[in-house]
N, C-alpha and C positions, 0 to 999 in steps of 0.2 A: 244463382248463388247456392252452393251446396251447404246443407245444414252442418254447423260445426260439431265436432266431437266434444261432448260435454264432460267435464271432470266428475269424478265420484262425488256424490253429495249434491248434484244438481240434475234435475230432470225436466223434460218438456213433454207435455201431453197435449194432443190436439183432438178436439171433438167438434165436428161441424165448424162453425165460425168462431168458436172459442178455443183459446190456448191457455194452459196453466203451467207456469214455471215454478218449480218447488225446490227450495233449498233445504236439504236434510243431511247435514254432515254428521259423522259418527260422534263428534264431540258433544252433541246435544245442545250446544249454544248457538250453532250456526254462525260462528265467527267468520268474518270475511277474510280469507287468505288471498294471496295474490292470484293463485290458480283459480279460485272460485270467482274472484272479481273479473278475471279475464273471460271466464265462462259466461258470467252474467252480461258482460259487455258484448261478447260475440253472439249470444243467442238473441239479444235485442237487435243487433245489426242484421241478423238473418231474418228475424220476424218482420223487420221493416220492408223486406222484399216480398213478403208473403201476402198476396192480395186476397187469399181465401180466408184468412183470419181477420176478424173485425174487432175483437176485444181480447185482452190478455190479462190474466190474473197472476199476480206474483205473490207467493206465500212461502212460509217456512214451517217446518215441522221438527220438533214440537214447539219451537219458538220461532219468531220471525228472524231476528238476528241480534246478537249481542255486540255487534260492531266489528271494527277491524281486529284481525287476529294478531295480537301483540306478540304472540309466541312464534309466529311464522318468520323465519330468518329472511325470506324473500321480501318482507315488508320493510326491512331496515334499509335506509338510504344514507345514513350519516357517514358511511365509509366510502361513499362514491365521490368522484370529482363533481364539481358544481353542474356541469352540463349533463352528465349522466344522471345525477340526482334529480335535476329538473325534469328530465325525460321520464324517469321512473315514477315521479309524482303525478304524471298524467293519468295513471291507471284509475284512480278513484273518480276524478272528474269526468274522464271519458266514459266510464261505466254509467254514471248517473246521466250524462248527456245522451248516451245511446237510448236509455229508457225514456227520457223526456222527448226525444226526437221521434219516437214511434208515432205513426199516424193513427194507429188503432187506439181506442180507449184503453187505458191501463188502470188496473185496480190492485192496490196492495191489501192483502188480507193479513192482519197483524194479530199474532198470538203471543202471550206471555211478556216478551221483551222486544223492544225496538229501540236500540241504543246506538248512539254515535253514527258511524257510517251506515248502519241499518236504517236509521231515520233519514239520513241524507238520501238514501236510495228510495225510501218510501215517499218522500216529498217530491221526487222526480216523476212519480206516477200521477195520474189525473185525480183519482179518488183513493181514499183510505178507509177500509172497514176494520174496526178495532174491537177485539174481544174485551168484555167488560172488566176483566181482571188484569188487563195488560198494563205495563208501565213503559213510558217513553222517557228518554233522557239523553242529553248531550253532555258527556263528561269531559270534553276536550279542554276547555279553559281550566277547570280544576286540575287537569293533568299537565298543565303548563304549555299547551299548544292552542292554536286557533282552530275554530270550526272551518274546515276547508271543503273540498270537493264541490265548490261553488254552490253550497247549500244555503248560505245566508240570505241571498235575495229570494230564493224560493220560499224559505220559511217566512220571511218578512211579508211577502205577497199574500200568504195564507193568514197570518195572525197579527200583522201590524208590527211596527218597530218596537214599541214598548214591551210587548210580550215576547217578541223575538229576542230582545236583550235579556229578559228574565230567563228564558229557556236556555240560551247559549252561555250566558255569563255565570249564572248560579249553578248550572249543571245538576239541578235537583230532579228527582222523579216527578213525572207528570202522570196523573191517573187518566184512564180512558175518558171518564166523565169531564175532567178539566180540559183535556185535549179536544173533546167534542165542543165544549162551550167556547173554547178559543177559536175553533175552526181549523185546527190542525188535523183532525180526522172528520170524516163525513157521516159515518154510520157506526153505531154501537151494536155489537152482537153478543149473545150469550157466550160465556167462556167455552172455548172449544168449537164455536160455530162461525167464526169469522169467514172461513172459506165458503161455507154454505151460503152465507149472506152475500158474499162477494160474487159467487156464481149466479145467484138469483138476479143480482144487479147486472151481471154480464149478459145473462139471457135476455134481459130487456134491450140492451144495446144491440145484441146480435140480431134481433128481429127488425131493427131499423134499417133504412136504406144506407149502405155503407159510405157512399160518396159524400152526401151532405154531412154525415157525422164527421168524416175526416176533415172536410173543409171547415166546418164549424170549430172543431178542436184547434186546427191550425190558426184560424183567425183570432180566437180568444188567446191562445198562447203568444201569438205575435204581439198583441197588445200588452198582456200581463208580464211578459218576460223581456220586453224591448231593451231594458237597461241592465239585465242580469249580468251579462258579460262585463260590462263597464264597471259594475260594482264588485266583481269578484275575480277579475283576471290575475290579480296579484296574490291570491291566497296560497298558491304554491310557494311563492317566495317567502311569504310570512311563515308558512309551516317549516320551510327549510331553515329559516332563521331561529325558530323556537325549538324544533325537535333536537334532542340531544343536549339541550341546555341543562345546567345544574338543577334548575327548578323542575324541568321535565323529568330528568333521571330520578330525582328524589320522589316525585309524585308517582312514577311508574313502580319504583321499589315498594312504596307504601301500598299501591294498588295490589301488587302480587302478594305482599305479606298478608293483606286482609282477605285475599282470595283463598289462602291455604286452609 
């Protein structure tokens, strides 16, 4: 399988058994446009075929990701017929599923912000290293939509149902320390050092025999995620129902007004 051409703002570096995928869009917030999401999906699908790479670090510079790019016209689906809309809404869950399906160990290195779809992507990785000054948040419910991309069962598996409800329903900022206490992130790094710590962790994995590492990851995921699809297969339909509602439109207008 040929390595895909990556869009501007997305890079892949390989060194020995380690690979680093970096999101660095010009907007400085690393919002997830449709083009970037396709790139993230495609690079994960390609890495799955790469038996020379044993661990993958996913990071963003200068921030991990501020979530879905609400200004990208290609992210709008409310003008489409129902079948086309349902197909278009596969992009987010397919991107996250591609990262979760990697047999290599995956580590998200989080700086500054990890919001919405950015957090959905991070929890599809095996481990999360978080800078001490980073903030994590799921703003979807306050914006009048559901948390989708099949993220809810992944989050619940990490932090339990009560905290998952607090995180998703309230939509409030969660500090790195709180996220670590909850089990949402696995390591805390000094501000600006999450990639360094993630690479140190990756180096440990890279020294291990790759076959039992892959088998162990697969076995643990098979148990931990056995019911994930059953719990989340309707979240596209829920999103289609809620997106474009009057509550959603009013919340989006308020969001952009506050961002000015």
